[in-house]
N, C-alpha and C positions, 0 to 999 in steps of 0.2 A: 680239468676242473673248472668251471668258469667263475670269473672274479665274483667274490660276497658283497650282496648286496648292504645298502644301509641299514641301518633300523630304525624305526621312530618308537620312543616312549613318550607319549602321551606328548608335549610340543616339542622337546628334544628329539633331534636325530645325532644318530650315532654314525657319525658317515664308515668308521671302519667297527664292526660289531665286538669287540673287545674290552670286556670290563675287568679291571683293577679290582680285585673282590678284598673286601675290607678286611685288616687282619689288624690283633690287638698289639698296640709297643711298635706296628711297622709303617702302616700306611698314615702316617701324619704328613700334613702338606708338604716336609720337604720331600720327603719321596715321592709323594704323588707327581709334584713339580718336576723330580729327574724322569717319572716315568713317561708322561705327559712332553714333554721335550722330544722323546724319542716315536712317539707315538700319540702326535698333536691332535687327532680325533677320534680319540675312543671316550671310555668313560670311567671315571676315576673316583674311587670312592673312598671316604673316610673312614679311620676307624671307628669298631663300632662304638656307640654313646648310651649311656645308661639311663635310662628315661629320668628315674628316679632323682642321678645326681644330675640332670640339665636340671629338673624343675625346682631343686634345692640350691641351684646356681651354682654348685661347686666346680672352684676354680681351673681344675685339671677338664674336669668337663667341658668348661666353655673354653680352655687354649685347643681341646680337642677339636672344636667347632671350625675352628677358623680356617681362612682360607686364604691362601695366595693369591694377590689380583693378576695372576698371569692364568689361575685355572678357567677352562673355559665353560665348564659345568661346577658348580658347586653341589657335589653332591655326598650326602650325610645319613648314615644307617643307623639307627633307633634299636634299642634292647630294651625289653620291660615282659612282665606278665601280668601286672593289672593294667588291663583294658584303659581304665581312666586316668591312671598315671601317665601311660604312653600318649595318651589325648592330649595331657596336659604339654607334656616335651611335643609332642607335634603343633600346638597352638602357638608355644615361644618360638619355635622354629619358624614360622608360617607369620606371627606379628612384628619378627623380630628379624626379617628379612635373612635368614641365618643360612638359605640353599637353595639351591633349585630344583632337587631331586631327593626324595626320599625312602630310604631302604629299608624294608623291616627284616630284623635278624630273624628268622627262624633256623638256623643249622648250625649254629656252636653246641657242637659235644660235647666242651670243658662241664668236667663234673659238678664244679661250682656254680654252672649256670644250670645245668641239668636237673641237680637236683633240690632246686627251686621251681620246677617245671616250666624253665624256658629256655630258648634257642631252640634245637632240635626235636627237645620234649615235648613243645608246646600243641602245634599240628594234631596229636593225639586226641587233646579235648576240644574237639570243632566247638563246643560254642565259645570257648575264652578265644581263641583262634579268628573263628567267625566274627566275633564283638572288635575285638583290636584293630583287624583290618578294617574294617565299615565304619569305625572312629574314625583312625588315623586319615581314609580315602575320603571323608566327610570334610575334616579339618583342611589337609591340605589341597583339594579341590577346589575350596571356596578361591584359593588362591591360583589356581591353577598349577598347581605342583604335582606331577605326577608319583604315584608310590610302587614300588616294589616290594617283591619279594622274593628272600633267598631258603631254601627248605635243603631237605635232606632226604632220602630215599623211605627214611623211619625210623623207628627207635632200634631195632632189628629184622629181620626176615620174616618173623611171626607178626610184626606189630607193623607194617610198611603202611604209610602214611602220603606219599607225593601224588597219588594223582587224583587223591580228595581233595587235598590242599592245594595243589595246584587251578583244580578247580574252582572250588570257595574262594583263592586270590583272584579268577578273574572274575567268577559272577560280582563280587563284593565290589571291583575296580580297579584292581591292580592292571599295571600298563605292563608289568613283564614281569616274568619267573626265574630266575637262576636256579637251577637244581644241582646240587652236588652230589654226585652219582655213588654215594657212601650211604649205609648207616649210621646209627651214632654210637652200636656196638662194634662196629668196622673201624671210628677212629680216622686217623690218616693212612692205613695198614694197609698191604695187599693194594691192589688192581681196583680202582673205580670201574662201576659196571656201568659203559655209556650206554648198555642197550636200554636202560630205563630213561635216558634222558629220550633217545627214540620213542622210547612208548610215551610220555609225556606231550612230545611235542605233535604226536596224532591225535592227542587229547582236547588240546588246546588252540585258540585263535589268536593269542596274542603272544607276544617274541615270546621263547624259552631259550636262555644262556643257559649252557653246559659248562659243566665245571669238576675238575676233577685230574688231575696227572697230565695236566699240559705243561710240559716242559721246555718245549722246540715249537718254531713255527710249525713243521711239518704234523705235531701231534694237533695242531690245532684243525689244521687242514683236516687232518684223519677224523675226527672227533666231528665235523659238520659232514664231513661225505658219509659216515656210518651214523650219523645219527636223524642227519637233516634240520638240528636246532639253528635256532636263527643267527645266534654269535657265540661267543664262550667267555669265561671268567677265568683270571688268574690268578690263585693265591699263591702257592711255596714258589710256584714256576719261578716268577722274577723275584726272589730273593735274591740280592747280589747280581743281578741279570735285569736293570730296567731297560735295556736295548731289547730284551726280545718283544717290547711291543713296537718296535722299529723292524723286528724278523715280520711278524704276525702281519705287519701293515702290506709289508712287499710281499709277501706269500696271500695273502688274502688280493693283491693288487695281479696276481699273476707272474710276480717277479721272485727269480732264485738269488736274488741280493740277500745274502744275511750279514749282519754284524760279528764279524772274531777280534775283540779289541785286544791290544799290546798291554804288556802289564803295566806300561806307562801310561796308556789310554784310562785303564781302569783307576789306575790311581787318582786322574785327574778327577773321574769320578767322584773318589773318596773325598778329594776333598771339597770339589763342589756342597758334597753330600755334608760335610762338616760345620762349612761356612754356613749354610742352611739353616743346619740345625741350631747353630748358635740366634738367629733370626728369632728361629722358634721358640726359645727356651729364653727369648728378651736378653742376648749376650752373656748368659750363664756360659762359659765356655765348658767348666765343667760336668755340667749337666748332660750338653749338648755331645760329647766326646764321650761321655761312658754312655748314651742312647745307639754314640755311634758304632759301639765296641760289634754288637750282633752283627750289622752290616758287613765291617770289616772282615769278619771270619767267614760271610758268604760270597763276597767279594773277592777274598782271594782264593777262594775254594780253589782245588787243583794244582794253583801255580808251584812251583817249587822254592816255595821264599822259607821253607823251613821251620821248625816250632819256636826257636827262638826268637824270632820276628816276629809269631804272633802272638806270642807270649806278651813280647816289647807294645805293639799295640795295643792288646787289652789292659797294659799299666800307662798308659798316655790319661793324661786330668787338663791337657789344653791343646790348643790349635798348634803352637809351637812345637808340641810332642809329637804331632801325627804328621807336621810339615818333618821332623828330621828322621822319622820310620819311614816315611814314603821318599829321601833322599838318599834311602841307603838301599833302597830296592834296585835293580835293572828294567830299566824302562822296555829294551828292547825285547824281554821274554814273551815268546808269543803263548796266546792264548791255548792250555794245554784242551788238544783234539778232546782226551779220553773221558773230559767232564760237560764235553757240548750236548745239550737238550739231554740232561740226565739227572734223576734225582738228587734234590739238596737238604742240608738239614737229615734232622732224627725222621726215621719212621717209625709214629709211635701208634702201639696197639694198645687201646682201652681195654681193662682185665673184667670191668663188668659195666653196666650203665646203671648209675645215680638216677633217680626218681623219687619225686615224694612219695607218702607210703601210701601203696594201694591206687597209684597212679594207674596203671594199666586196668583196673576193674571195669572199669566205663569208659564210655566216650566222650562223655560231658559229665559236669564237676557237679558236685550235691552241695549245699547250702555249707555244711561242714567243713568241706573242701574249700570253700572260697574263703571262709573263714580264715581256716588258717595260715593260706595264699595270701588273702590282702591284707589279713586284718593287721598285723605287726608292718604291711607292706615289705617284702623280704628281702626288696631290690636295695644294695649298697649304694648310698648317697656318696660315698667315699673311694676313692681311688688308690 
């Protein structure tokens, strides 16, 4: 397989076309910095910013908009339902020079998002979807900031939207589209259907990034080989494995080199992550270490460290506590082969898709629906 070509997103070149997908509670700047150190020429996107919260100047939203000085491209994702509010948020991003790239979230399947018509539910309503993209592209275009969109296959297989949503995104000026090859109903269960990525790539002229079930570098190569997509987006696959971006860079360059760290090397990453989180939380070690807990569970996945050690990390309250637990581990333990390139975390299936009442009755919104969606502005301004 030939070396994978760089991808251009507006005025931004991505030499290794791999994207860190936004993940709530995960992709704040400390985690992005660690990922980018392994794969310095990819694209690393901040976790989803609720447009209403940004407009309201919510402190947590503003914290999530921060970028580290080392980040090559400041990439920020916005979420919203009301096009006017998302436009206001985009204006803030432009006027305050917050980002170099804006991604729009139309892929989130979480019930608290879709029941408001947001995330992966929104492309079903082509009028709102089109208006929202058009407004954000216009605002960002004035500043030369490229806009991209993240979408899913559809709400379910009876209500697929991805081909139309991709076409609209292209026509309204998006510089690229990322497709998570599952429906909302499939949530994160089973295996994503990569053939849908190939379908979308055949229909569009702008770059298409594929997303879903990339757990190792060979998966990334396989997705590009099978679908013809321009690059890959990594979500759950890099949780506790930020070196996956180094593996993918090597694979895209045609190298067989892979990073299989010892437990000692993993612990050095954990400690660096902890220190960066303290900076992120303005010196609050307790908040930083609490944030670190989920990452530690992912970092230690597969290592024979025992339940008592895992519990001890979950009870840490300071950097000193983290250092104490790290010192108790054997640094020479090899990376466990049984978890290499394997799924991590829970595989979650949605029992049902939560949507606004009557959402599927029409592809466009009535005046009454808009009043219900926008009248009280259902987007939460808090976190």
